[in-house]
C-alpha positions as CSV (number, residue, x, y, z in Angstrom):
1,X,0.0,0.0,0.0
2,X,1.2,3.5,-0.9
3,X,1.5,5.8,2.1
4,X,0.2,9.4,2.0
5,X,2.7,12.2,1.9
6,X,2.3,15.0,4.4
7,X,1.2,17.3,1.5
8,X,-1.6,14.8,0.5
9,X,-2.7,14.4,4.1
10,X,-3.0,18.2,4.5
11,X,-4.9,18.5,1.2
12,X,-7.4,15.8,2.3
13,X,-7.9,17.5,5.6
14,X,-8.8,20.7,3.7
15,X,-10.9,18.9,1.1
16,X,-12.4,15.8,2.8
17,X,-14.5,15.0,-0.3
18,X,-11.3,14.2,-2.2
19,X,-8.2,15.6,-3.8
20,X,-7.1,15.5,-7.5
21,X,-3.4,14.4,-7.8
22,X,-1.3,14.5,-11.0
23,X,1.4,12.0,-11.8
24,X,4.4,14.2,-12.6
25,X,5.7,11.7,-15.2
26,X,2.6,10.6,-17.0
27,X,0.4,13.7,-16.3
28,X,-2.5,11.3,-15.5
29,X,-4.9,12.6,-12.8
30,X,-5.8,10.4,-9.9
31,X,-8.3,11.2,-7.2
32,X,-7.6,10.6,-3.5
33,X,-10.7,9.9,-1.4
34,X,-11.5,8.3,1.9
35,X,-12.3,4.6,1.5
36,X,-15.9,5.0,2.7
37,X,-16.6,7.7,0.1
38,X,-15.0,5.4,-2.6
39,X,-17.2,2.4,-1.4
40,X,-20.4,4.6,-1.5
41,X,-19.5,5.8,-5.0
42,X,-18.9,2.2,-6.2
43,X,-22.2,1.1,-4.8
44,X,-24.0,4.0,-6.4
45,X,-22.4,3.2,-9.7
46,X,-23.5,-0.5,-9.4
47,X,-27.0,0.6,-8.6
48,X,-27.1,2.9,-11.7
49,X,-25.7,0.1,-13.9
50,X,-28.4,-2.3,-12.5
51,X,-31.1,0.3,-13.3
52,X,-29.7,0.8,-16.8
53,X,-29.7,-3.0,-17.4
54,X,-33.3,-3.3,-16.2
55,X,-34.4,-0.4,-18.4
56,X,-32.6,-2.0,-21.4
57,X,-34.3,-5.3,-20.7
58,X,-37.7,-3.7,-20.4
59,X,-37.2,-1.8,-23.6
60,X,-36.2,-5.1,-25.4
61,X,-39.4,-6.8,-24.0
62,X,-41.6,-3.9,-25.2
63,X,-39.9,-4.0,-28.6
64,X,-40.5,-7.7,-28.9
65,X,-36.8,-8.6,-28.7
66,X,-37.1,-11.7,-26.5
67,X,-37.6,-15.4,-26.7
68,X,-39.4,-17.8,-24.3
69,X,-37.1,-19.2,-21.6
70,X,-37.4,-22.8,-22.8
71,X,-36.2,-21.7,-26.2
72,X,-33.3,-19.8,-24.7
73,X,-32.2,-22.8,-22.7
74,X,-32.5,-25.1,-25.7
75,X,-30.4,-22.7,-27.7
76,X,-27.7,-22.5,-25.0
77,X,-27.7,-26.3,-24.6
78,X,-27.3,-26.6,-28.4
79,X,-24.4,-24.1,-28.6
80,X,-22.6,-25.8,-25.6
81,X,-23.4,-29.3,-27.0
82,X,-25.3,-30.3,-23.9
83,X,-27.8,-33.1,-24.2
84,X,-31.5,-32.1,-24.4
85,X,-33.8,-32.2,-21.4
86,X,-35.2,-35.6,-20.5
């Protein structure tokens, strides 16, 4: 684990929501945040991705882009060369 420099610690104390840091060699920007803030952001992102996937699935259903579950399973079994259902 990389340890914070005194400069980074001071910046985080002044800006507890996070601090942008630039890599002097690559000029890439990184963002230092408390682990709890990071975890909350990742959970919010996951929830948004879930909502987007559900909305996409609902739109597919409304547009008629679906197949019955038995047909989907049969297609998967065929592609994976599994035996049919008994």
